[in-house]
C-alpha positions as CSV (number, residue, x, y, z in Angstrom):
1,X,-19.5,-4.7,22.7
2,X,-16.5,-6.1,24.5
3,X,-13.9,-3.9,26.1
4,X,-11.3,-2.5,23.7
5,X,-7.8,-4.1,23.7
6,X,-6.3,-0.7,23.2
7,X,-7.8,2.7,24.0
8,X,-6.1,5.8,22.7
9,X,-7.2,9.1,24.3
10,X,-6.2,12.7,23.4
11,X,-2.9,11.5,21.9
12,X,-0.7,14.3,20.6
13,X,2.8,14.2,19.2
14,X,4.7,17.4,18.5
15,X,8.2,17.8,17.0
16,X,10.1,21.1,16.7
17,X,8.5,22.1,13.4
18,X,5.5,19.8,12.9
19,X,2.7,18.2,14.9
20,X,1.8,14.9,13.0
21,X,-0.8,13.8,15.6
22,X,-3.3,16.1,17.3
23,X,-5.8,14.9,20.0
24,X,-6.2,11.4,18.5
25,X,-8.9,9.1,20.0
26,X,-9.3,5.5,18.9
27,X,-10.4,2.2,20.3
28,X,-9.0,-1.1,18.9
29,X,-10.7,-4.4,19.6
30,X,-9.3,-7.9,19.7
31,X,-9.5,-9.4,16.2
32,X,-9.6,-6.1,14.4
33,X,-7.7,-5.9,11.2
34,X,-7.3,-2.2,10.6
35,X,-5.9,-0.7,7.4
36,X,-4.6,2.8,7.8
37,X,-4.6,5.0,4.7
38,X,-4.1,8.6,3.9
39,X,-1.7,11.2,2.4
40,X,1.9,11.2,3.3
41,X,2.8,13.2,6.4
42,X,-0.5,12.6,8.2
43,X,0.9,10.7,11.1
44,X,0.1,7.1,10.1
45,X,3.5,5.7,10.9
46,X,3.9,7.9,13.9
47,X,0.6,6.4,15.3
48,X,2.0,2.9,15.0
49,X,5.3,3.9,16.6
50,X,3.4,5.4,19.5
51,X,1.4,2.2,20.1
52,X,4.7,0.2,20.2
53,X,6.2,3.0,22.3
54,X,9.1,3.6,19.8
55,X,8.0,7.2,20.1
56,X,7.0,9.1,23.3
57,X,3.7,11.0,23.1
58,X,3.8,14.7,23.8
59,X,0.5,14.3,25.7
60,X,-2.4,11.8,25.9
61,X,-2.6,8.2,26.9
62,X,-2.5,4.7,25.4
63,X,-4.2,2.0,27.5
64,X,-3.3,-1.6,26.6
65,X,-5.3,-4.2,28.5
66,X,-6.1,-1.7,31.2
67,X,-2.5,-0.5,31.6
68,X,-1.4,3.0,30.5
69,X,1.8,2.3,28.6
70,X,2.6,6.0,28.5
71,X,2.9,6.2,32.3
72,X,6.3,6.5,34.0
73,X,7.7,3.2,35.0
74,X,5.8,1.2,32.4
75,X,7.8,-2.0,31.4
76,X,8.2,-1.3,27.6
77,X,9.9,-4.6,27.1
78,X,6.7,-6.3,28.2
79,X,4.6,-4.1,26.0
80,X,6.7,-5.0,22.9
81,X,6.3,-8.7,23.7
82,X,2.5,-8.1,23.3
83,X,2.7,-5.9,20.3
84,X,5.0,-6.8,17.4
85,X,6.0,-4.4,14.6
86,X,7.1,-5.0,11.1
87,X,8.9,-2.2,9.3
88,X,9.4,-1.1,5.7
89,X,13.1,-1.9,5.8
90,X,13.0,-5.5,7.3
91,X,15.5,-4.6,10.2
92,X,17.0,-8.1,10.3
93,X,20.3,-8.6,12.0
94,X,22.8,-9.0,9.1
95,X,25.3,-11.0,11.2
96,X,22.8,-13.7,12.2
97,X,21.4,-16.4,10.1
98,X,17.6,-16.5,9.3
99,X,16.9,-19.0,12.1
100,X,19.1,-17.1,14.6
101,X,17.1,-13.9,13.7
102,X,13.9,-15.7,14.6
103,X,15.3,-17.4,17.8
104,X,16.9,-14.3,19.3
105,X,14.0,-12.5,20.9
106,X,12.2,-15.6,22.3
107,X,15.5,-16.8,23.9
108,X,16.6,-13.4,25.4
109,X,13.2,-11.9,26.3
110,X,10.9,-14.9,27.0
111,X,13.7,-17.2,28.2
112,X,12.6,-20.0,25.8
113,X,15.2,-22.7,25.6
114,X,17.3,-22.7,22.4
115,X,16.0,-26.0,21.3
116,X,12.4,-24.9,21.7
117,X,13.1,-21.6,20.0
118,X,14.7,-23.5,17.1
119,X,11.8,-25.9,16.8
120,X,9.3,-23.0,16.7
121,X,11.4,-21.1,14.2
122,X,11.6,-24.0,11.8
123,X,7.8,-24.5,12.1
124,X,7.2,-20.9,11.3
125,X,9.6,-21.0,8.4
126,X,7.8,-24.0,7.0
127,X,4.5,-22.1,7.2
128,X,5.9,-19.4,4.8
129,X,7.8,-21.9,2.7
130,X,11.3,-20.7,3.7
131,X,12.6,-23.5,5.8
132,X,15.3,-24.1,3.2
133,X,16.7,-20.6,4.0
134,X,17.1,-21.2,7.7
135,X,21.0,-21.1,7.6
136,X,21.2,-18.3,5.0
137,X,22.0,-14.7,6.0
138,X,19.6,-11.9,5.2
139,X,21.9,-10.5,2.5
140,X,21.4,-13.8,0.6
141,X,17.7,-13.3,0.4
142,X,15.4,-11.3,-1.8
143,X,13.5,-8.4,-0.4
144,X,10.2,-10.4,-0.3
145,X,11.9,-13.2,1.5
146,X,13.5,-10.8,4.0
147,X,10.1,-9.3,4.8
148,X,8.5,-12.7,5.2
149,X,11.3,-13.5,7.7
150,X,10.6,-10.2,9.5
151,X,7.0,-11.2,9.9
152,X,8.0,-14.7,11.2
153,X,10.4,-13.1,13.6
154,X,7.5,-11.0,15.1
155,X,5.3,-14.1,15.2
156,X,7.9,-16.0,17.2
157,X,7.2,-13.8,20.1
158,X,3.5,-14.9,20.0
159,X,2.2,-11.3,20.1
160,X,-1.4,-10.3,20.7
161,X,-1.1,-7.7,18.1
162,X,1.0,-6.9,15.0
163,X,1.7,-3.5,13.5
164,X,2.7,-3.3,9.9
165,X,4.3,0.0,8.7
166,X,4.0,-0.1,4.9
167,X,5.3,-3.7,4.8
168,X,5.5,-3.8,0.9
169,X,6.7,-0.3,0.1
170,X,10.4,-1.2,-0.2
171,X,9.7,-4.3,-2.4
172,X,10.0,-4.8,-6.1
173,X,6.4,-5.1,-7.4
174,X,7.0,-8.8,-8.3
175,X,7.6,-9.5,-4.6
176,X,4.6,-7.7,-3.1
177,X,2.2,-10.6,-3.6
178,X,4.2,-13.1,-1.6
179,X,4.3,-10.8,1.4
180,X,0.7,-9.9,1.2
181,X,-0.1,-13.6,1.1
182,X,1.7,-14.2,4.4
183,X,-0.1,-11.2,6.0
184,X,-3.5,-12.7,4.8
185,X,-2.6,-16.0,6.4
186,X,-1.8,-14.4,9.7
187,X,-5.0,-12.4,9.6
188,X,-7.0,-15.6,9.1
189,X,-5.6,-16.8,12.4
190,X,-7.4,-14.0,14.2
191,X,-4.3,-11.9,15.1
192,X,-5.2,-8.2,15.8
193,X,-3.5,-6.0,13.2
194,X,-3.0,-2.5,12.1
195,X,-1.5,-2.0,8.7
196,X,-0.3,1.2,7.1
197,X,-0.6,0.6,3.4
198,X,-0.8,2.2,0.0
199,X,-2.3,-0.9,-1.5
200,X,-5.9,0.0,-1.7
201,X,-7.3,-3.3,-3.0
202,X,-5.2,-5.1,-0.4
203,X,-6.7,-2.9,2.3
204,X,-10.2,-3.5,1.0
205,X,-9.7,-7.3,0.9
206,X,-8.0,-7.8,4.3
207,X,-9.4,-5.2,6.6
208,X,-12.4,-5.3,8.9
209,X,-12.0,-1.6,9.5
210,X,-10.3,1.2,7.4
211,X,-9.0,4.4,9.0
212,X,-8.4,7.4,6.9
213,X,-6.0,9.8,8.5
214,X,-5.8,13.5,7.7
215,X,-5.6,16.8,9.5
216,X,-3.4,15.2,12.2
217,X,-5.8,12.5,13.3
218,X,-8.5,9.9,12.5
219,X,-10.5,11.7,9.9
220,X,-12.9,8.9,9.1
221,X,-13.2,5.3,10.4
222,X,-15.5,2.7,8.9
223,X,-15.9,-0.5,7.0
224,X,-13.9,-1.1,3.8
225,X,-17.2,-0.7,1.8
226,X,-18.0,2.7,3.5
227,X,-14.5,4.2,3.1
228,X,-13.8,3.0,-0.5
229,X,-17.3,3.1,-1.9
230,X,-19.3,5.5,0.3
231,X,-17.0,7.9,2.2
232,X,-18.9,10.3,4.4
233,X,-16.4,13.2,4.6
234,X,-15.0,15.4,1.9
235,X,-11.3,14.8,2.3
236,X,-11.8,11.1,2.3
237,X,-13.8,11.3,-0.9
238,X,-11.0,13.5,-2.5
239,X,-8.3,11.1,-1.4
240,X,-10.1,8.0,-2.7
241,X,-10.8,9.7,-6.0
242,X,-7.2,10.8,-6.5
243,X,-5.9,7.3,-5.8
244,X,-8.1,6.0,-8.6
245,X,-7.2,8.5,-11.3
246,X,-3.8,8.9,-13.0
247,X,-3.3,11.8,-15.4
248,X,-0.4,12.1,-17.8
249,X,0.1,15.2,-19.9
250,X,2.5,15.5,-22.9
251,X,3.0,19.0,-24.3
252,X,6.3,18.7,-26.2
253,X,8.0,16.5,-28.8
254,X,11.0,16.5,-26.5
255,X,9.4,14.0,-24.1
256,X,11.2,11.3,-22.1
257,X,8.7,8.4,-22.6
258,X,10.7,6.2,-20.1
259,X,10.2,8.9,-17.4
260,X,6.4,8.1,-17.3
261,X,6.9,4.4,-16.5
262,X,7.3,4.9,-12.8
263,X,4.0,6.9,-12.7
264,X,2.1,4.0,-14.2
265,X,3.9,1.5,-12.0
266,X,3.1,3.4,-8.8
267,X,-0.6,3.9,-9.8
268,X,-1.0,0.2,-10.5
269,X,0.8,-0.8,-7.3
270,X,-1.3,1.5,-5.1
271,X,-4.5,0.2,-6.5
272,X,-3.4,-3.5,-6.8
273,X,-4.1,-3.5,-10.5
274,X,-3.3,-6.9,-12.0
275,X,-0.1,-7.1,-13.9
276,X,-1.8,-7.8,-17.3
277,X,-3.9,-4.6,-16.9
278,X,-0.8,-2.6,-15.9
279,X,1.0,-3.8,-19.0
280,X,-2.0,-2.8,-21.0
281,X,-1.7,0.7,-19.6
282,X,1.9,0.8,-20.6
283,X,0.9,-0.4,-24.1
284,X,-1.8,2.3,-24.6
285,X,0.6,5.0,-23.5
286,X,3.4,3.8,-25.8
287,X,1.3,3.0,-28.9
288,X,-1.4,5.7,-28.8
289,X,0.4,8.6,-27.2
290,X,4.0,8.1,-28.3
291,X,3.9,6.1,-31.5
292,X,0.6,7.4,-33.2
293,X,-0.3,10.8,-31.8
294,X,3.0,12.5,-30.9
295,X,4.6,12.3,-34.4
296,X,1.4,13.6,-36.0
297,X,0.8,16.7,-33.8
298,X,2.7,19.8,-34.7
299,X,2.3,21.4,-31.3
300,X,1.3,18.4,-29.2
301,X,-1.0,18.5,-26.2
302,X,-2.0,15.1,-25.1
303,X,-3.8,14.3,-21.9
304,X,-4.2,10.6,-20.9
305,X,-6.4,9.9,-17.9
306,X,-6.7,6.4,-16.4
307,X,-9.6,5.7,-14.1
308,X,-9.7,2.6,-11.9
309,X,-13.3,1.9,-11.0
310,X,-14.8,0.3,-7.9
311,X,-15.8,-2.6,-10.1
312,X,-12.2,-3.3,-11.0
313,X,-12.5,-2.0,-14.5
314,X,-9.9,0.4,-16.0
315,X,-10.9,3.1,-18.4
316,X,-8.4,5.2,-20.3
317,X,-9.5,8.5,-21.8
318,X,-7.1,10.3,-24.1
319,X,-7.7,13.9,-25.2
320,X,-5.5,15.6,-27.8
321,X,-5.3,18.7,-29.9
322,X,-5.1,19.2,-33.7
323,X,-7.6,18.5,-36.4
324,X,-10.0,15.6,-36.4
325,X,-8.1,12.4,-36.2
326,X,-9.2,8.9,-35.2
327,X,-6.3,6.7,-34.3
328,X,-8.0,3.9,-36.3
329,X,-7.1,5.9,-39.4
330,X,-3.4,5.5,-38.6
331,X,-1.2,3.5,-40.9
332,X,0.8,2.1,-38.0
333,X,-0.6,-1.4,-38.2
334,X,1.6,-2.8,-35.5
335,X,0.5,-0.2,-33.0
336,X,-3.2,-0.7,-33.9
337,X,-2.9,-4.5,-33.5
338,X,-1.3,-4.0,-30.0
339,X,-4.1,-1.6,-29.0
340,X,-6.8,-4.0,-30.2
341,X,-5.2,-6.8,-28.2
342,X,-5.5,-5.0,-24.8
343,X,-8.8,-3.2,-25.1
344,X,-12.5,-4.3,-25.2
345,X,-14.2,-1.0,-26.1
346,X,-13.0,2.0,-28.0
347,X,-15.0,5.2,-28.7
348,X,-13.8,8.3,-30.6
349,X,-15.5,11.6,-30.7
350,X,-14.6,15.1,-32.0
351,X,-15.8,18.1,-30.1
352,X,-15.2,21.3,-32.2
353,X,-16.2,23.5,-29.2
354,X,-13.1,22.3,-27.3
355,X,-10.4,24.4,-28.9
356,X,-7.7,22.9,-26.8
357,X,-8.5,19.2,-26.8
358,X,-11.2,18.5,-29.4
359,X,-10.2,14.9,-30.0
360,X,-11.6,12.5,-27.4
361,X,-10.7,8.8,-27.3
362,X,-12.0,6.3,-24.6
363,X,-10.9,2.7,-24.1
364,X,-11.8,0.0,-21.7
365,X,-8.8,-2.2,-20.9
366,X,-9.2,-6.0,-20.9
367,X,-9.4,-7.3,-17.4
368,X,-7.1,-10.0,-16.0
């Protein structure tokens, strides 16, 4: 195997009240596309900021192409020319036009002529279909457009590596796809990447390696197939399972149905569930739980569990209390017609031994 581009050894970062990274050891090779996943607060973003030296390690070393970038006297400006970073919040200069944002670093740091920087910027903008926005200001662009510009700005420095810190988390769900498309295009060019992401299907489809971070470090490192389908360690298994299951419980007539919308949206976004299937999840919640079951149950207890399988199929299981009742016996014809339109299989059973939730309804949602 070739020498690693970056070697991280015994890296630790301690703040006053928390230590997000403890004794991290990791090798990164040229051409790696590494997706970093894990619970919040496990040091994922901190690790990226260390590699770009936006944070100073408490101890340990980061060796980039043979040079310890944590050593005193290291030229951090040169390090950041090699390693570009794209943040959640775009970080564009509001007072500069799009093309000026892209030209700024090559002109000031690499001493590229303004004409050459302009020509390069326009070529990069054309590659992401935003050349018509060259003279616009960031405030005039959508969030997805601003993030695409942020990626282009990083590429203008011709970095050897790109770090993405949750690049789609600040975007409206409708804009996520356009940014992911640009990242995929850059990945096909062979650029080394590390991507902190909550989009599990995106991680599976783009990564050559997936790192699961927990307990202050790299808890498990493997191929996408290993991490998502055959994780070796318990915390990884638990995390993957939690990501793929959404449970909603209704235990009162005084329920804010709209309050559950963000839960379904977040679950669908994290798992890159197609929009049509996400809409079907909303329909099942509205028609089955809210329109059919809730008015019928005197003291309602409804548990809706949505499972997203490795095969891309989505199963919805709804358990509820009360006497035997199959939703197909409902006289709400509109609700039943909507349910029929978004499901391929429906199975109802009644388990009298389950005093709490004897009614069991399972449905497979129509795939996109």
